[in-house]
C-alpha positions, 0 to 999 in steps of 0.5 A, a space after each residue: 711094963 710099968 716103970 721101976 726105980 728098983 735095980 733088983 726088980 729091973 735086973 730080975 725082969 731082964 733075966 726073965 726076959 733073956 731066959 724066956 725069949 729063946 732068941 736075941 732081944 733088941 736093946 729096945 725090947 730089954 729097956 721095955 722089959 726092965 721098966 727103966 725107960 733108960 738105955 744107959 741104965 738098962 745097959 749098965 744093968 745088963 753089964 752087971 748081969 753079964 759079970 754075974 753070969 760069967 762067975 756063976 755059969 759055965 754053959 751059958 754066956 750073955 753077949 751084947 751085940 751091936 743091936 741086940 743082947 743074946 744068951 749063947 749056950 757054950 759047950 762045956 770043955 771036953 774031958 778028953 785028954 
């Protein structure tokens, strides 16, 4: 990946990597995918993606684990009363 200074482009790259991987990705893989070449910057961008996902999605959650980041499907609440 080429280096990027643009946050919007880096976020789009991170979202694409998380969506298409089909597995948890290491922070190093996400740094490479984002093009930021910076661990703190990539984690900061991931935090903004996580906040955005919490507001926009009900069936998926993105979590940062000790050594990787994972999109996790969340079962919708049951309509059974």
